[in-house]
Structures are given as structure tokens and as C-alpha cells.
N, C-alpha and C positions, 0 to 999 in steps of 0.2 A: 212045298209049292215049286213048280217048275217055271222058270223065268228065262226067256230067250233074250240075250243082249246082242245088239248089233254095234260093232265097234269095240276094238280091244285096246284103245288108247288109254290115257290116264283116267278118264271118267269111267269107261267100261271096266277097266281093271279094278278100280276102287269098288264099283258096284258088285263085281264078282266076289271080291274078298268079303264085302259086307254080307252078301247073301249066304255065302258058305258059313260064315261065323254064326249066322242065325238059323242054320239047319236047313236051308233051302237048296234047291237043285238048279243052279244056273248053267246055261250053255252059251257059247259065244259064236257069232258069225263075223268073220273078219277077212277082208280082201287081201291084206298084206301077209304074205307067207312068213316073213321074219317075225312079225308080231304074233302070229299064231304059234310059232315055235317057242317064242319067249313065254307065252301064257302056258303052253303045254309043259314046259320045263318047271314052271312054278306051281301049277295046280292040276289036279286030276279031275278034269271036267270035259264034257264033250265040246270039241272045237271044230267048226266047219270053215274051211278056207274057201271063200267065194264071194260073189257079188250078191248082197242081200236084196237087190231089186229084181233078181231073177227067180221065177217060180220054182225051178228045179233045185236051187240052192235052199230055199225056204222049206221045200218038201223034205230034203235030206236032213233038216234040223228037227223034224217031227213036231211041227208047230201045233198040230191038233191036240197035243197033250200039254201045251203051255198055258198057264193061267195069266201070264203077263208078257208083253213084248215091249222092249225098251230099245230105241234106236238113238245112239249117242255119237254118231260119226261127225266129222267136220263139215259134212255137206247137208244143208237143209233139204235139198231135193231128194237125196238118198233117204234121209230120215222120214220124210213125208211119204215117199213111194213105198218104202218097206213097211211102214205102219199101216198104210191103206191095204196093201196086199195081205198082211197078217190078219186084219179084221175082216175084209171082204171075202178073201179066198179060203182062209183057214178058220175063221170064226173065233179068233182070240178075243177074249172079253175086254181086257185092259191094255190099251196102247199108250205109250209115253214116248215123246220125241223131244230131243234137244233142239232148240232153235239157236243157231249161232248168230243170227241177225235179229235183233229185237223187232224189226219192222215186219218179220215174217210170222210172228206169233199168232196174230189174229187170223191171218189167212190159213195157217195150218189147222187152227181150231175149227174154222169154218169148213174145212175139207175133211173133217171127221176124226181127227186125232183126239183121244180122250183127254190127255194132259200134255200141254206144250210148255216147256220150261226153258227159260233163257239162261238162268244162272246154274253153273255146275253144282254149287252147294245146294240149291233148291232141288235139283234132280236127285241128289243123294238122299236128302231127307224125305222127299216124296216116296222114293222106293222103300225106304225103311218103314214109312207109315203104311204103305200098301201091303207089304209082305212080311212085316216084322212078326206078326202073330195073327192067327185066324180068330182069336178071341177078342181082338180090339180092331174095330173098323171105323174108318173115317166116314162120317155121314154128310157133313156140311162145313164148308170153309167160310169164315166170316171176317169182316174188317180187313179186306184185301189180303186174306190168307194168314193173318197174324194169329187168329183164334180159330179153333176147330171144335166141332161137336163130334164126340166119339161115342160109339156103342160098345159097351164092354160086357161080354158074356162070362159070368162067373162059373167056374167048373163045379162038377160034383165033388163032394168031400172037400169043399172049400175050406182053407185054413182059417178064415175069419167067420165061418158059419156061426151065427148067433151073436156076433160082436156088434155093439152099437157104434154108430159112426163117430161119436164123441171119443170113443176109446181107441180109434185107429189113427188119429192125429194126421189127417190129410193136410198136405201143404196148401197154402193159400192159392197157389196157381192152379189147383184143381177144384172144381165145383160140381158135385153130383146133382144133376137137375131132376132126375126121377129114377125110381126103382120099379121095374115091372116084374111081378111075381104071379104065376098062375093066371096070366091074362089080365091082371088088375094092376093099375098104375098107382104108385105110392109117391107122394111128394115128401121127400126126406127131411127129417129133423135130426137133431143131435142124438135123440133117443132111438131113432130108427135102426133096426137090425139088418144086417146083410145075411142072406141065406144062400146056400148052394143052389145053383141054377138061376139065380136072379140075373136080370138084364138091366144094366145101368146106362143112363145117358150122362156123359161127363163133358163139361165144357172146360177148355183149358187153352193155354198157348199151344201153338201148332207142333213145335218140335220137341215133344216131351213123351213120346210113346214109351221109350225105355224107362223113364222115371215113373210113368203111370203103371207099367207092369211091375216095377219094383215095389212101389208103395202099396199096391193092391195085392201083391204077391201072386201075380198071374203067370203061369208057366204055359209054354206052347204045348 
């Protein structure tokens, strides 16, 4: 997945490293040339030096191919404008903006940003949830973001094909709500089997995508 990140500071740098580790293709737009040079010396990724609120700079980043656009500069105004341009001018489906001032969160959401996060740690975990794997998707956030409903697509030739849930030993922090197979929904019990191609609804604590992949043995 291609992800464009605006801002190469601490948050942007961490996100780039995380995305690369998970096999994705990040690119960075950063206005400070020294920061651009630092990232270029560390990682082999596309880096555009320029103002992300200018259309020509965004055009040079090839936003039409990006699945997500994340603006994490120290300026809420820059983050807002950049995300609005990415969505309205380039049709980027998912926009995420860092709000440095908590008072700006509601306004930025009202102005069309898909996800506005005030906490640096929240941004990191949101990005991991959104792009960690195409087989696990976040459907619904509950209880002020502490709990999430995930959709999990089991692959073909699944390693647990034919296994009963009672034999997989799922941790208590995961609860499989339903199994959809050939268009039919199954309410799971301990004796219910998993099959290749099944689609699961799983409710769990929010920041557990890596653990969910590990337990269900889901690979990208």
C-alpha cells in the first residue's frame, strides 16, 4: 500500500519506519531541506522537498496512487489544508491529520478530515491498524476508541482450515462474533470450524492488530 506522509519530524519518521517494516511503500513531503536529507540518508524512499499546501508539490508526489494521506506537521493549519487538498483534488480515500491543539480536533473533523488525532501514540497505532494488513480491517470503534470491531478475511489454503475454535486457544481479549461462509452467517461456538475463505467479525481491544495476526496466523 502506498502512503504519503507530510512532515518528516519524529512522528513522520516513526511512521515511515513502521510502514517500511510492514512491507508498505511510504513517501514523505517535508519543507525543511535538512530534514529531507536526513531521511534520504536513512531510508530509500521517495522524498519531496516542498510545501504540502501547494498543489504542484502534491502533484509531484503522485497522490493519485496513494491509498492514505497522513499529515503530521507541527502546524494544524498545514495539516488541515494538505488533507483537504489530498481528498478533494486528488481523491485520496483515507486522510489522517495530527492536531497539535486539542481544541482544533472537532473543527478539523467537521471540515472533512477522516481521522483527527491529538496524541502522537494514537496516530502511530491508527496507522498500523489502517495499513498493517489488507486482510484485517477496522469496521467500528467502540467505548471511546478502547474497543474495535474488526473484519478478518481468512486466506485460501488457511493453516487452520478445518480446526475447531476450541482447539485454537484464542486469548480472552479476542472474541469472534460471527463467521460468514458462502454468504451465510454462523454464530460461532467452541465446536465451530474455521475454513479457508471465511470472513470473521472479531471484537477486541483496539491496539492488538499484530497479536490478532499472530494468533490467527494471518499473513499479508
